[in-house]
C-alpha positions in Angstrom: 45.9 96.0 36.7 43.6 94.4 34.1 46.5 92.3 32.8 47.0 90.9 36.3 43.3 90.1 36.6 43.4 88.3 33.2 46.4 86.4 34.2 45.4 85.3 37.7 41.6 85.3 38.2 40.5 82.4 36.0 43.3 80.1 37.1 42.7 80.9 40.7 39.0 80.1 40.5 39.8 76.9 38.6 42.3 75.9 41.3 39.8 76.7 44.0 37.1 74.6 42.3 39.4 71.6 41.9 40.6 71.7 45.5 37.1 72.2 46.8 35.9 69.2 44.8 38.8 67.1 46.1 38.4 68.0 49.8 34.5 68.3 50.0 33.2 66.6 46.9 31.3 69.8 46.2 31.8 72.9 44.0 30.1 75.9 45.4 27.6 77.9 43.3 29.7 80.9 44.2 32.5 79.6 42.1 30.4 79.4 39.0 28.8 82.8 39.8 32.2 84.3 40.3 33.4 82.9 36.9 30.3 84.3 35.1 30.4 87.7 36.8 34.2 88.1 36.3 33.9 87.0 32.7 31.5 89.8 31.9 33.4 92.4 33.9 36.6 91.5 32.3 35.0 91.2 28.8 33.7 94.8 29.1 37.0 96.1 30.6 39.0 94.4 27.9 36.8 95.8 25.1 35.4 92.4 23.9 32.7 93.0 21.3 29.1 92.3 22.2 29.0 89.8 19.4 32.0 87.9 20.9 30.3 88.0 24.4 27.2 86.6 22.8 29.2 83.8 21.1 30.9 82.9 24.4 27.5 82.9 26.1 26.2 80.5 23.4 29.1 78.2 24.2 28.2 78.3 27.9 24.5 77.7 27.2 25.2 74.7 25.0 27.4 73.2 27.6 24.9 73.9 30.3 22.1 72.2 28.3 24.2 69.0 27.9 25.6 69.0 31.4 22.2 69.6 32.9 20.9 66.6 31.0 23.8 64.5 32.4 23.1 65.8 35.9 19.4 64.9 35.5 20.4 61.4 34.6 22.6 61.2 37.7 25.8 60.8 35.7 27.6 64.0 36.9 27.2 66.3 39.8 25.5 69.7 39.7 28.6 71.6 40.6 30.5 69.9 37.7 27.7 70.9 35.3 27.8 74.5 36.4 31.6 74.6 36.4 31.8 73.2 32.9 29.3 75.8 31.6 31.0 78.7 33.4 34.3 77.5 32.0 32.9 77.3 28.5 31.8 80.9 28.9 35.5 81.9 29.3 36.8 79.7 26.6 34.1 80.2 23.9 33.5 77.9 20.9 37.1 78.4 19.7 38.5 76.3 22.5 35.4 74.2 23.5 36.2 71.0 21.6 39.8 70.9 23.0 38.5 71.6 26.5 35.9 68.8 26.3 38.4 66.4 24.8 41.0 67.2 27.6 38.2 66.9 30.2 37.2 63.5 28.9 40.7 62.2 28.8 41.7 63.6 32.2 38.4 62.7 33.7 38.8 59.1 32.5 42.3 58.9 34.0 41.1 60.5 37.2 38.3 58.0 37.5 40.6 55.0 36.9 43.0 56.4 39.6 40.2 56.8 42.1 38.9 53.3 41.4 42.4 51.9 42.0 42.8 54.0 45.1 39.5 52.6 46.4 40.7 49.1 45.8 43.6 49.5 48.1 43.5 49.5 51.9 43.7 53.0 53.3 47.1 53.6 55.0 46.9 54.2 58.7 48.5 57.6 58.3 45.4 58.7 56.3 42.8 57.3 58.7 40.8 60.1 60.3 41.2 62.5 57.3 37.6 63.1 56.4 38.3 64.0 52.8 40.5 61.0 52.2 38.0 58.6 53.8 35.2 60.2 51.7 37.3 59.8 48.5 38.1 56.2 49.5 34.4 55.2 49.9 33.3 52.9 47.0 29.9 54.5 46.8 31.3 58.1 46.6 31.5 60.0 43.3 34.6 61.1 41.5 35.7 64.7 42.1 35.5 65.4 38.4 35.9 69.1 39.0 39.7 68.3 39.2 39.6 67.2 35.6 37.5 70.1 34.5 39.8 72.6 36.1 43.0 71.0 34.8 41.6 70.9 31.3 40.6 74.6 31.5 44.1 75.4 32.7 45.7 73.5 29.9 43.6 75.5 27.4 43.7 79.0 29.0 47.2 80.0 27.8 46.0 79.6 24.2 42.9 81.9 24.6 42.5 85.5 23.7 42.5 86.3 27.4 46.3 86.0 27.5 46.8 87.5 24.0 44.9 90.8 24.3 46.9 93.7 23.1 
């Protein structure tokens, strides 16, 4: 049972965060809280050492400090800040640089795609779709949670979560 949880829970929460950000331009606090709670539950159940849990917590706090600053400057959304920190908790310092690098690259590509999308007229078939119209508005943000989630899913197979004995 614990193997199924390790395999499915984190990816499912990441997919939910990405789709939520795409369709609503928000990432619920519940997603970040679920990631944090499930990390600690799974860490205890898997026999992760207290020192490793503390190190993973340090990675999350470091990311939260940076992303909170970015949020305070108005450069990212609050949901993105919390999602990045909760993801860092799962990945720890071992995978943090790769995660942030992927998030930067994928986030830049996503931003360019959204800018191009906003420069085109919206096809008639998509008119009336609230989420598409919201995404198409020039003054709307970019659903960066998609890039954060995709980056996390690229890194996750290399983590200890899928290599516990």
